[in-house]
C-alpha positions as CSV (number, residue, x, y, z in Angstrom):
1,M,146.6,109.9,111.5
2,S,149.4,108.1,108.9
3,A,148.4,107.5,105.5
4,L,146.3,105.2,104.4
5,K,147.0,102.7,101.9
6,P,143.9,101.1,99.8
7,M,143.3,96.7,99.4
8,L,144.7,96.6,95.5
9,L,143.3,95.0,92.3
10,T,145.2,91.5,90.8
11,D,145.5,92.1,86.8
12,G,143.0,89.6,85.2
13,K,145.3,89.1,82.6
14,G,146.1,84.9,82.8
15,Y,142.5,84.8,84.8
16,D,139.1,83.3,83.3
17,F,136.4,85.8,83.9
18,P,134.4,84.8,86.9
19,S,130.6,83.9,87.0
20,G,128.0,83.8,89.3
21,G,126.3,85.2,92.5
22,E,129.4,84.6,94.9
23,W,130.9,87.3,92.9
24,R,130.1,91.5,92.2
25,Q,130.8,93.0,89.1
26,E,131.4,97.1,88.8
27,P,132.5,98.9,85.9
28,K,136.5,99.9,85.7
29,L,136.4,103.7,85.8
30,D,140.0,105.6,84.1
31,G,140.8,108.2,87.0
32,W,142.7,108.2,90.6
33,R,142.6,106.1,93.7
34,F,141.5,108.3,97.1
35,L,140.8,107.1,100.1
36,F,138.2,109.9,102.1
37,H,138.8,109.9,106.2
38,V,135.7,111.9,107.4
39,E,136.8,113.0,110.9
40,A,135.5,116.0,113.4
41,S,138.5,118.2,112.3
42,G,137.9,117.7,108.5
43,V,138.5,115.5,106.0
44,S,141.7,113.7,105.1
45,S,142.3,112.8,101.4
46,Y,144.8,109.9,100.4
47,S,145.8,109.3,96.8
48,G,147.3,106.4,95.3
49,R,148.8,102.8,96.7
50,N,151.1,105.0,98.7
51,G,148.4,106.9,100.2
52,S,149.6,110.6,99.5
53,D,148.3,113.4,101.4
54,R,146.0,115.5,99.0
55,T,143.9,117.2,101.7
56,G,142.7,120.7,100.8
57,Q,143.9,120.7,97.3
58,P,141.6,122.8,94.9
59,G,140.2,120.3,93.3
60,L,138.5,118.6,96.3
61,A,137.3,121.3,98.0
62,Q,133.8,120.9,97.0
63,I,134.2,116.8,97.7
64,E,135.6,116.9,101.0
65,A,132.8,119.8,102.2
66,I,130.1,117.1,101.2
67,L,131.8,114.2,102.9
68,A,131.9,116.4,105.7
69,K,128.5,116.1,106.2
70,L,128.9,112.1,106.8
71,P,129.2,111.0,110.4
72,N,132.6,111.3,112.2
73,D,135.3,108.6,111.8
74,T,134.0,107.6,108.2
75,I,136.5,105.9,105.8
76,L,135.3,105.7,102.2
77,D,136.8,104.2,99.4
78,A,136.6,105.6,95.9
79,E,137.7,106.3,92.2
80,L,138.5,110.2,91.7
81,I,137.7,111.2,88.0
82,V,137.3,113.8,85.4
83,P,133.9,113.4,83.7
84,G,134.4,112.1,80.1
85,E,138.7,112.4,80.3
86,K,141.4,110.1,81.0
87,S,143.2,109.9,84.4
88,P,146.2,112.5,83.3
89,K,143.4,115.0,83.6
90,V,143.0,113.9,87.5
91,S,146.2,116.1,88.4
92,S,145.9,119.2,86.6
93,H,142.3,119.2,88.2
94,L,143.3,118.8,91.5
95,S,145.9,121.6,91.9
96,K,143.7,123.9,89.6
97,G,140.3,123.2,90.6
98,G,138.6,121.3,87.4
99,P,135.9,119.7,87.7
100,L,136.3,116.1,89.8
101,E,133.9,113.4,90.8
102,A,134.2,110.7,93.6
103,V,132.5,107.7,92.7
104,V,132.6,105.3,96.3
105,F,132.4,101.7,96.2
106,D,133.6,100.5,99.8
107,V,133.6,101.6,103.1
108,L,136.5,100.7,105.7
109,R,135.2,102.3,109.2
110,A,131.5,103.9,109.7
111,A,130.9,106.5,112.7
112,G,133.7,104.8,114.3
113,Q,133.7,101.3,113.7
114,D,136.1,99.0,111.7
115,T,133.9,97.4,109.1
116,T,137.5,95.9,107.1
117,G,136.1,92.4,108.6
118,E,132.9,92.2,107.0
119,P,132.4,90.5,104.2
120,L,132.0,92.8,101.0
121,H,128.1,92.3,100.8
122,E,127.7,93.8,104.4
123,R,130.0,96.8,103.4
124,R,128.1,97.2,100.3
125,R,124.6,97.4,102.4
126,L,126.3,99.6,104.7
127,L,127.7,102.1,102.1
128,E,123.9,102.2,100.0
129,R,122.7,103.6,103.0
130,I,125.5,106.2,103.4
131,A,125.1,107.1,100.3
132,D,121.7,108.7,100.7
133,L,123.9,111.5,102.3
134,F,126.2,111.8,98.9
135,Q,125.4,114.9,96.5
136,H,127.3,116.0,93.4
137,P,129.9,116.0,93.1
138,V,130.2,112.6,95.2
139,R,127.9,109.7,94.1
140,L,127.5,105.9,94.5
141,M,129.5,103.1,92.2
142,P,127.2,101.1,90.3
143,Q,127.4,97.3,91.4
144,L,125.9,94.0,89.7
145,D,124.9,91.4,92.5
146,E,126.6,88.6,90.2
147,A,129.2,88.6,87.7
148,S,128.8,88.5,83.4
149,E,131.5,88.3,81.1
150,E,128.8,89.2,78.7
151,L,128.0,92.3,80.2
152,H,131.8,93.0,80.6
153,Q,132.1,92.6,77.1
154,R,129.0,94.8,76.2
155,W,130.8,97.5,78.2
156,L,134.2,97.1,76.4
157,D,132.4,97.5,73.4
158,A,130.8,100.7,74.1
159,G,134.6,102.0,75.1
160,T,134.7,101.6,78.9
161,E,137.9,100.7,80.8
162,G,136.3,97.5,81.5
163,S,135.5,95.7,84.5
164,V,136.7,94.7,88.4
165,V,135.1,91.8,89.9
166,K,134.8,91.1,93.9
167,L,134.4,88.3,95.5
168,A,130.9,88.8,98.2
169,N,132.5,87.6,101.1
170,A,135.6,88.4,101.2
171,P,137.1,91.4,103.6
172,Y,139.0,94.3,103.3
173,L,143.0,94.2,103.9
174,L,144.8,97.3,104.0
175,D,147.9,97.7,101.7
176,T,147.4,94.3,100.1
177,R,147.0,92.9,96.6
178,T,144.3,90.4,97.1
179,K,142.8,87.7,94.6
180,S,139.4,88.5,95.9
181,Q,139.4,91.5,93.6
182,I,140.5,91.5,90.4
183,K,140.4,93.8,87.1
184,F,139.3,93.1,83.5
185,K,140.6,95.5,81.0
186,P,140.3,95.8,77.5
187,Q,143.3,93.9,75.5
188,I,144.4,95.4,72.2
189,T,147.3,94.3,70.2
190,D,149.4,96.1,67.8
191,E,152.6,95.7,66.1
192,A,155.7,97.7,66.9
193,I,159.7,97.1,66.1
194,V,162.2,96.6,68.8
195,V,164.9,99.3,68.4
196,G,166.9,98.6,71.5
197,F,166.9,97.5,75.1
198,K,165.9,98.9,78.6
199,P,167.8,98.0,81.7
200,G,165.8,96.0,84.6
201,K,165.7,96.4,88.1
202,G,166.4,93.8,90.7
203,G,168.4,90.6,89.3
204,W,168.3,92.5,85.8
205,A,169.7,95.8,86.6
206,N,173.2,95.4,84.7
207,R,171.3,93.5,81.9
208,A,168.6,93.6,79.5
209,G,165.4,93.9,81.1
210,A,162.1,95.0,78.6
211,F,162.0,95.9,74.7
212,K,162.6,99.7,73.6
213,I,159.8,100.0,70.8
214,K,158.8,102.2,67.7
215,M,155.0,101.6,67.2
216,L,153.9,100.9,63.5
217,D,151.2,102.7,63.3
218,S,152.2,106.2,64.8
219,G,155.8,105.9,65.1
220,V,155.8,106.8,69.2
221,E,158.8,105.2,71.2
222,T,158.2,103.6,74.8
223,T,159.0,100.5,76.1
224,C,157.3,97.0,76.4
225,S,157.5,94.4,79.0
226,T,159.2,91.2,78.2
227,A,156.3,89.3,79.9
228,T,158.7,86.4,81.1
229,D,162.3,85.8,82.4
230,L,163.0,83.2,79.3
231,I,162.3,86.1,77.0
232,R,164.6,88.5,79.0
233,E,167.5,85.7,79.1
234,E,166.8,85.3,75.1
235,I,167.1,89.3,74.9
236,N,170.5,89.1,76.7
237,D,172.0,86.0,75.6
238,D,170.9,86.6,71.6
239,P,170.0,90.1,71.5
240,D,169.8,90.0,67.2
241,K,166.6,87.3,67.6
242,Y,164.4,90.5,68.2
243,L,166.4,93.6,67.3
244,N,164.6,95.4,64.3
245,R,162.4,92.9,64.3
246,I,158.5,93.8,64.1
247,I,156.9,92.2,67.5
248,E,152.8,92.1,68.8
249,V,152.6,93.6,71.5
250,A,149.3,93.7,73.5
251,H,148.3,96.7,75.7
252,H,145.0,98.6,77.4
253,G,144.9,101.3,74.8
254,L,146.5,104.4,74.1
255,M,147.4,107.4,76.3
256,D,146.9,110.8,74.9
257,S,150.9,111.2,74.7
258,G,150.1,108.1,72.0
259,K,151.9,105.6,74.2
260,P,150.1,102.0,74.9
261,R,149.2,101.5,78.4
262,H,151.0,98.8,80.0
263,P,152.4,97.2,76.4
264,T,153.4,93.4,76.6
265,F,155.3,91.5,74.5
266,V,153.3,88.5,72.7
267,R,155.0,87.4,69.8
268,L,157.2,87.7,67.3
269,R,155.9,88.5,63.8
270,D,157.6,86.9,61.2
271,D,154.7,86.6,59.0
272,L,154.2,90.5,58.6
273,E,158.2,90.9,57.5
274,K,158.0,88.2,55.2
275,E,155.1,89.7,53.4
276,E,156.4,93.7,54.2
277,P,159.8,93.8,54.2
278,M,161.3,96.3,56.5
279,T,162.2,99.3,54.9
280,R,163.8,101.3,57.4
281,N,167.2,102.3,58.1
282,P,169.0,99.3,60.0
283,I,169.1,100.6,63.8
284,P,172.8,99.9,65.7
285,H,173.2,97.2,67.2
286,P,172.9,97.9,70.9
287,T,176.5,98.4,72.9
288,G,177.0,99.5,76.6
289,R,174.1,100.6,78.3
290,P,170.7,100.7,76.8
291,Q,169.7,104.1,76.6
292,P,166.3,105.2,78.3
293,I,163.3,106.8,75.6
294,D,164.0,110.2,75.9
295,D,167.5,109.9,74.2
296,P,168.4,112.6,71.5
297,D,167.2,110.1,68.9
298,C,163.6,109.2,69.9
299,P,161.8,112.5,68.4
300,D,158.3,111.7,70.1
301,S,160.1,111.8,73.6
302,P,157.9,113.9,76.4
303,V,160.8,114.5,78.1
304,R,163.8,115.1,75.0
305,S,165.9,118.1,75.1
306,G,168.4,119.4,72.6
307,T,171.1,117.3,74.4
308,G,169.1,114.5,75.6
309,R,168.6,115.5,79.3
310,I,165.6,116.0,80.8
311,R,164.1,119.6,80.1
312,N,163.8,121.9,83.6
313,V,160.8,119.8,85.2
314,K,159.9,122.6,87.4
315,S,158.8,124.5,84.2
316,M,156.4,121.5,83.4
317,G,152.6,122.0,84.2
318,D,151.5,119.1,86.5
319,E,149.6,116.9,83.6
320,K,152.6,116.8,81.8
321,L,154.7,116.1,84.6
322,A,152.1,113.2,85.0
323,V,152.8,112.1,81.5
324,T,156.5,112.2,82.1
325,V,156.0,110.2,85.3
326,E,154.0,107.4,83.1
327,A,156.8,107.6,80.5
328,M,159.7,106.5,82.8
329,K,157.9,104.1,85.2
330,G,160.6,101.2,85.4
331,Y,163.6,103.2,85.3
332,D,165.7,103.4,88.5
333,E,167.1,105.8,90.3
334,A,170.8,105.4,89.0
335,D,169.4,106.1,85.4
336,P,172.0,108.9,84.2
337,K,168.7,110.8,82.5
338,G,166.9,112.5,85.3
339,Y,164.7,109.7,86.6
340,G,166.1,111.2,90.4
341,A,164.8,114.9,89.4
342,V,161.4,113.9,87.6
343,M,160.2,111.8,90.7
344,A,161.3,114.5,93.2
345,E,159.0,117.0,91.4
346,A,156.3,115.2,90.7
347,A,156.6,113.9,94.6
348,S,157.0,117.3,95.7
349,R,153.7,118.1,94.0
350,G,151.5,115.2,95.5
351,L,151.8,113.3,92.1
352,P,151.7,109.5,92.1
353,V,155.2,107.9,91.9
354,P,156.2,104.5,91.2
355,S,156.7,102.9,94.8
């Protein structure tokens, strides 16, 4: 059977939090998306939006053994997590056999019957019956019968990843991003200094498309989305407007590497520059193509070597390689600093890579 690709969530940035009984609410977990297909010949396991085949990996042995007891030709959608840990840990546990849990939240087929056209509330009712056969480390995702922003905020205050809200009467659309399922994550803001620019993709391939930033609190360097084409135009037409300036960035918390998750430009912080003048050495104006974040002037780069090139990626452990992939998201294959080598090695090990 060809790889299964799940329905994708819409990011809740810019959306009002839904409320009422037409929506269902689930906690958002920090793990890897998995689809499991139970067949007479065994259980096939697919990860990520591209449906990478993970069947038989050491960390899935117990999970696949439990799922094999379910009715033949059943497909489940789940989040694979390491209890108490962040998502980069999933990679090493998959390959080495560490503890993992499969938290199941949807059913696409049940005993040979296609359920994707059924509304969510009907699929949930069916899934709850199937869940009677679950055993640790497979469990059912908790779900509320109506969405509540107050509860969402309580979850955030307790340190969770946020909420996923789902339209109760919506079908399941394979390999499609849909507004019937929306993820709401914590928005944290921090200050950073713009230290350069990163080339864009598509229509921005030969122009600056994002900021290179250094977080003021930690000194960690990373890249930051400009959020809009208007800002991209500005950094190409007048880079001095942003270079060496303090900006506010919104993100979804810090990874183990110290880098913010999905940082996005919010605004210039002229107020901070007036109150707290910069004492750092001036950063040269960028000339030519901006350098990616693994250049030799970036001491915090996870992929730096003495020459500024990627170290031998084959010597990296899965967890380190997964963090490197995360750090290089947004680069293109023309990047001279080793993007292709990193992504090829990650793909060869079955790790998720940008599509």
